[in-house]
Structure formats: structure tokens, C-alpha cells
N, C-alpha and C positions, 0 to 999 in steps of 0.2 A: 826362408828368413829366420824361422825359429831354430833351425839346425845350426846356423852360423855361430850364435853365442854358445851353443852346446859344444861344438867342435873346438872353439877357442878355449873354453873352460877346460875341456878334456886335455887339450895340449898343454895348457898352463899348469894344471894340477899334476900331470904326469911328469913334467919337467922340474917341478919343485923338489922332487926327491933328489935329483942330481945336482940341484943348484945350491945345496947346503955347503959344498966345498968352497964355492966362490961367493963371497959376501956381496959383491956388486951384482952378480947375477940374481941372487936371492932377492935383493931389494928391487930389481927391475921386475921380477916375477910378481912381487907384492903390488907394485904399481899397476902392472897389467891386470892383476886380479881386481883391483879397485876400479879400473876402467871398464872391465867386463861387467861388474856389478852396476856401474852407472849406465852402461848400454842396456842392460836388462831392464832397469827402471825406466829408461826412455822408451824402450819397446813396449813395455806394459802400459806406460802413460799414453803412448800413441794409440795403442789398442783401445784403451778406455775412452780416449777422445773420439775415436771412430764410433764407438757405441753411443757416446754423447751426441754426436752429430745425427745419428739415427733418431735419438730421442728428441733432438731439436726439430727435426723434420716432422716427427709425429706431433709435437706441440704446435708447430706452425699450422699444420692441417687442422688441429683442434681449434686454434684461434680463428681460422677462416670460417669453420663451421659455426662457432659461437657468434661471430659477427653476423653471419647470415640469420641465425636465430634471433638475435637482438633486432636486426632490421625488420624481420617479419613481425615480431612482437610490437615494435613501434608502430607499424602499419595497422595492426589490430587495435591498438590503443586509440589511434586517431579515428578509426572507423567507429569505435564505441563512443568516443566523445561526440562525434558528429551525430550519431543516432540519438544520443541523450539530449543534445541541444535541439534536435528536430522535434522531439516530443513536446506536447503542450504541458505547461506547468500544472502540476497537480496541487490543489489546495489541501493542506492537511486538515483533517476533521477537527472541529473545535473540541478542545479539551473540556471534559465535564468534571467540574470540581466536586468531589464527594467530601462530605464531612465525616469525621470519625464517628463511628456508631457507639463505641464503648468508652466508658469513663471509669476510672478507678481512683480510689482515694485511700489514704491511710493517715492516722494520727500517731505521732511518735513524740514522747516526752523530750527527746534530745533534738531531733531534726524538725519537729513541729508538724503542722499539717501539710500534706503533699497530695497532688492529684496529677493525673496524666490521661491523655486520650489516645485512642488507637482504632484502627479499622477492624481489629478482632480483640477478643478478650485477652488473649495471650500477649499481643503486642502492647496493649495498654498496661497490663500487669508488669511486663518486662521493663517498660519505660519508667514505671513508678519505682520498681525495685532498684533500677540503676540510679535514679535520682536520690533515693534513700541512701544508697551506698556512698554517693558523692557527698552527701551531707553528714556522713558518719553516724547515721541513726541505727536503731535496732531493727534490721530489715528481716522480716519473716513473711513468707508468702501467705501464711494463715491469717495474718493481720490485715491483708489487703481486701478491700470490699469493692466490687465492680457492679456496674449496672449498664443496661443497654439503652 
């Protein structure tokens, strides 16, 4: 199949040398050359479609495999839901509300007096400095006083 276009092309290109004397023959040769080019493109596209068909078959196999996996996973999800529903409900432990242990304060001539609470000294100090910044005061860590 591949040798046929080659033979036709060889015959056409070898006759083109002799066809220059007759204008009609030269035109026919050009037309035949265009047809050969079209045939070559069709042969290549047919070959590519054959490769595409193989890819389609591979993809179809992959789809079947993925559907099996999805079905298996759906079964596992249903089993997990059933096992969760079968378990007795656990009562979450009661939350113990802790009160902040640290308190910090600072007096500022612009922002006024400010205070904050936190579970650690650093947390309370950070909240206070943030509040001072929001009020556009003179915020300095050295001016903050904290107690437990």
C-alpha cells in the first residue's frame, strides 16, 4: 500500500521532464501530482485514525476499570456508614471553661487606659498591643504591665 503512491509519484515526476513540450500534458501532470498529494494525506490520516482506534480501545478498557473501582469504593462507603450507624453514640465530654490567668494593662495619653486578658502572659500582652495599635496610641512593650 505504501509503495503504490511512491510508484505513482516516481512515474509522474519522471514524465514531467518530457511533458514540457506539450502544455496540456504538463497541466495534466500537475493535476495528477495534486491528486497524489491528496492521496498521501488520506493514507496518513487513515493511519492516524488506526492509531486513534487503538487509543480508543485502551481508553474504553480504562473506563471499564475505573467504573469497577468506583463501584467497589461505593460498596466500601456503604459498609463504613453502616458500621458507624451501628455504633452507640458517644457523648462528648463536657467542656471545661477556663478563665484567662493573665491580665495586662497600659495607660496611654492618646489611647487612654487599656487592658486585656489571656491564658498566657504573651497572649495577653499581644492582645493589648493590638488594641493599642487600633486606637493609634503610643504602643511600646516596655510600657505594658502584666499580672497573673
